[in-house]
C-alpha positions in Angstrom: -150.5 -127.5 85.7 -149.8 -124.1 87.3 -146.0 -124.0 86.6 -144.9 -121.6 84.1 -142.2 -122.7 81.6 -139.6 -120.4 83.2 -139.9 -122.1 86.6 -139.7 -125.6 85.1 -136.5 -124.6 83.2 -135.0 -123.1 86.3 -135.8 -126.2 88.4 -134.2 -128.5 85.8 -131.1 -126.4 85.7 -130.8 -126.6 89.5 -131.2 -130.4 89.4 -128.6 -130.7 86.6 -126.2 -128.5 88.5 -126.7 -130.5 91.7 -126.0 -133.8 89.8 -122.9 -132.2 88.2 -121.5 -131.0 91.5 -122.0 -134.5 93.1 -120.3 -136.1 90.1 -117.4 -133.7 90.4 -117.1 -134.3 94.1 -117.2 -138.1 93.5 -114.6 -137.8 90.8 -112.3 -135.8 93.2 -112.8 -138.4 95.9 -112.0 -141.2 93.5 -108.9 -139.5 92.3 -107.7 -138.9 95.8 -108.2 -142.6 96.6 -106.5 -143.6 93.4 -103.5 -141.4 94.3 -103.3 -142.9 97.8 -103.5 -146.4 96.3 -100.6 -145.5 93.9 -98.6 -144.1 96.8 -99.1 -147.4 98.8 -98.2 -149.5 95.8 -95.0 -147.4 95.3 -94.1 -147.9 98.9 -94.7 -151.7 98.5 -92.4 -151.8 95.5 -89.8 -149.9 97.5 -90.0 -152.4 100.3 -89.8 -155.3 97.8 -86.6 -153.8 96.4 -85.2 -153.3 99.9 -85.9 -156.9 100.8 -84.3 -158.1 97.5 -81.2 -156.0 98.2 -81.0 -157.3 101.8 -81.4 -160.9 100.7 -78.7 -160.4 98.0 -76.4 -158.8 100.6 -76.8 -161.8 102.9 -76.3 -164.2 100.0 -72.9 -162.5 99.4 -72.0 -162.8 103.0 -73.1 -166.5 103.1 -71.1 -167.3 99.9 -68.0 -165.5 101.3 -68.3 -167.5 104.5 -68.4 -170.7 102.4 -65.2 -169.6 100.6 -63.5 -169.0 103.9 -64.6 -172.4 105.2 -63.4 -174.2 102.0 -60.0 -172.4 102.1 -59.7 -173.4 105.8 -60.4 -177.0 104.9 -57.8 -176.9 102.1 -55.2 -175.5 104.5 -56.0 -178.1 107.1 -55.8 -180.9 104.5 -52.3 -179.6 103.5 -51.3 -179.8 107.1 -52.4 -183.5 107.2 -50.6 -184.2 104.0 -47.4 -182.8 105.4 -47.8 -185.0 108.5 -48.5 -188.0 106.3 -45.3 -187.4 104.4 -43.3 -187.1 107.7 -44.9 -190.3 108.9 -44.1 -192.1 105.6 -40.5 -190.9 105.6 -40.1 -192.1 109.2 -41.6 -195.5 108.3 -44.6 -195.1 110.5 -47.1 -195.4 107.6 -47.1 -196.1 103.9 -47.7 -194.1 100.8 -51.4 -194.9 100.9 -51.9 -192.2 103.6 -50.0 -189.7 101.5 -52.1 -190.5 98.4 -55.2 -190.3 100.4 -54.4 -186.7 101.5 -53.2 -185.7 98.0 -56.6 -186.8 96.7 -58.4 -184.9 99.4 -56.4 -181.8 98.5 -57.6 -182.1 94.9 -61.2 -182.4 96.2 -60.7 -179.4 98.5 -59.4 -177.3 95.5 -62.5 -178.2 93.6 -64.7 -177.1 96.5 -62.8 -173.8 96.9 -63.3 -173.1 93.2 -67.0 -174.0 93.4 -67.5 -171.7 96.5 -65.6 -168.8 94.8 -67.8 -169.2 91.7 -70.9 -169.0 94.0 -69.5 -166.0 95.7 -68.8 -164.2 92.4 -72.4 -165.0 91.2 -73.8 -163.6 94.5 -71.8 -160.4 94.1 -73.0 -160.0 90.5 -76.6 -160.5 91.7 -76.1 -157.9 94.4 -74.7 -155.4 91.8 -77.7 -156.1 89.6 -80.1 -155.4 92.4 -78.3 -152.1 93.1 -78.2 -151.3 89.4 -74.4 -151.2 89.4 -71.9 -152.6 86.8 -71.7 -156.4 87.1 -68.0 -156.5 87.7 -67.9 -153.5 90.1 -66.1 -154.5 93.3 -67.4 -153.7 96.8 -66.6 -154.6 100.3 -69.3 -155.7 102.7 -68.8 -156.0 106.4 -71.2 -157.5 108.8 -71.6 -155.3 111.9 -73.1 -156.3 115.2 -74.9 -153.6 117.2 -74.8 -153.2 120.9 -77.9 -155.4 121.2 -76.1 -158.2 119.4 -78.2 -157.8 116.3 -76.7 -158.1 112.8 -76.6 -154.7 111.0 -75.8 -153.9 107.5 -72.2 -152.6 106.9 -73.1 -150.8 103.7 -74.4 -147.3 104.5 -76.7 -146.9 101.5 -78.5 -150.1 102.2 -78.6 -149.4 105.9 -80.3 -146.0 105.2 -82.9 -147.7 103.1 -83.7 -150.1 105.8 -83.9 -147.3 108.4 -86.2 -145.2 106.3 -88.0 -147.0 103.5 -90.0 -143.9 102.6 -86.8 -142.1 101.4 
């Protein structure tokens, strides 16, 4: 062949350099996409945590509502017991009605205790999600916006929901 050894060597160096440059560019592109993928994965994890915190928040509100309902039931049952005692003392009814309402009060106390236990468990879960001490107290307030939508009354959680990228 008419090629001198110097030309062959130069041609092979150029090809090797071209392959190296393409591999370097491909590696950079792969690294960029990997970084983008990690950023998206991190954002997804943040959104999962925000959802978990919001769910925990609403569980606390729900449990507190149940406590209030059970306490209201207990209060109403006490009113009925008082009326049953008045009716019994006036001779309009017997002790059966009084015993019935006393038994209902006992059942209502059990329901209040059960609801309070669920409320404490929901509070502990919410503290766990927010990485706070289990027994740390907090006060949550449901707030309704001008549009009538339920908003979060806890500023830190509200900020997360407004801007998950923070």
